Phi, psi and omega in degrees: 000144184284163181302142184298332180301330180298327184284340181248000179232297189284314184298315177303321179296318180294318179296316179299317179297321180294316180295331179270359179074023183244014183281142179276161179303320180295318178294325180297320178298316179296318181295316180296327176296319178295319180298322183283349183299318178199166185293328179297317178301316180296320180297316179298313181299315182295322178297316179293317181297323182285354177076020182264014183258019182304311181293325179292323178295323178293329180277353186303316182297320180292338181278356183300331181295346178288345173299327178296324178296322178296322178299325179294321176298317181298318178296320182299332179263003181065021181073008182235162179276083181282343176210166186307144182300330180300327178289322176300317180299319179295317181294325186259013186303323180286352183255316188293317182296316174300321179296327178297315177297320177299315182299316178301314179301316182292327178289329173292309187287342183273007179297148183282348175291175182301115199236031173277137188292135177284160182220141177253127178244155179051050186292128172237160181282120175248112187276151179286174177288183183208174178284108178199151180192171172239130179253120177259118182279170184301326181276001179100349178294142181243135177240132176272127183248137179206202183290335183262057180288146171282156179297323178232121183272304183191179174239127183240111177055038178089355179254130180281137174252113189239157171294136181219091182062241180263026180201208180230161176219154179254125185225141178109175179252138179289154179229160176081248186300142180257351177283156180292134174249123186258141167248156178231123177260119181248116180255119184282173168303140182080022180216168170205160182200152180242138178225135174256115184286169187297336179274357181101352177293134179254133181233125174260117186256127184273178183301151176053045183228161183220127179236122178248132187206155177286147174298321175221136179279137177219160178092208188264354181210164175248097186252130174234166185234127185235136168231122183111229184221141177204151175251128185249133168244093191276129175288128184291134175204095186297334181277351182217087180303150178261130183233127173254114179263129179232176186298320186270345183173193181223158180242125181244127184220165172256311177193119188189178174233131181201162176249130178243134185216128180205091175255137184303321183292341180270346172057030175198155176252128180246130174238115185247117188265126178267313180210161179085212181207139179225157174248118180258125184232130179277167178297337179277000177090003177278141185229151169223144177262132183252139172244166184308132182094352177275150170233122177265138182235129171244117183211201183297334181264014179099213184243141181206172176213159178196164179279139178219165166280112189289336189301315179301336181269347182240352186297333181301328181295331180262012175088026181230149164257127178231119181242136178234098180047053186259141179298143180298325180298319179293321177297318183289335172298318178293317180301316181301317183288318186281319182266358180054057179232173174248135180246131179238121175271102178293320176249116182300333179306327184294337181301329188267355177296135183252151182224153170227143178162170179235144174206148180292133184296330183266007171286158176294165183301328182297331176294321177294320179297323178302320179294317181292331181303317190278353180233358191255178179225035184229166179238135179255125176240111186257121177231122185055240181248025181242133179252116178261129183243123181230163176288137180292000000 
């Protein structure tokens, strides 16, 4: 068994780094080794990971006096290993685990970023988004889509629109008319939806987004139109390139996976490439070629590209929020769309506070606030469906 100091010094630091998404691969191996040592370790880690330690974190400061209890244990052994360490652990079990929680709290609160604890006042339940959308057919008919989808929705221009897991899919060959017939998938704030296009391409559409696409692709290219954010898993077809047209430019691919994002309030288009290769072209005709790990940006300063960690930009598709030293204003833009709330920065200073961390996308808003509490310097005051943010 490892030295007891690791449990009150090193392990809390590793857990804090893991919860904030900043743990290195080497540190992850050490942490997983500690978790596997015994079931108690795993229980402690899971409680912290699940975000159910909010009250324990608040009690952490009050638990500091238990360090004195540890000193008594140390005195009882004369500072030496007079008997096996496992017996010390058994004797000190009521002390070490609280200290572990204290340690995690201190490693969160000890960050060099602005580190005064955030506080939530007048807490009301703000629920996360859900699977929902509106499908506008070529003839103008509108269908509301949600969790209670029928197995077969309708037939559009000879192509069946069917339930497909947590979304819909287009199957079959069109007959009759040869002109393109378009459908439009509108995902509101507080929603997300998945659609499998007739060519086999799968698209995950995020909140406050709109995707317009043909019921069946024809001609020399597969062109769709996006406003907002979507993750594409494009079916390869060398004879018919796939093109995503957005307000600031377009993305041309043969077969690949990438995240495309263009919200008006963000004033830039982001294309984050996971696999394959894409050509990103601005409305001004400037182009950059992206390879895996690249992010192309079209904004006020033109078009550019750079290497990024792609996971924070694609994690939403897998049900996670992942932030890496991200401005609070940018985080709150995401919060507004997913939780369908309004955010007001009472103090503009708060916009620039940065955060890192991971949280499940389908958790309630209070779970997200718990994460912000341990690293922030702001206060959240929630009234009705409006979140007011002030400096602590």
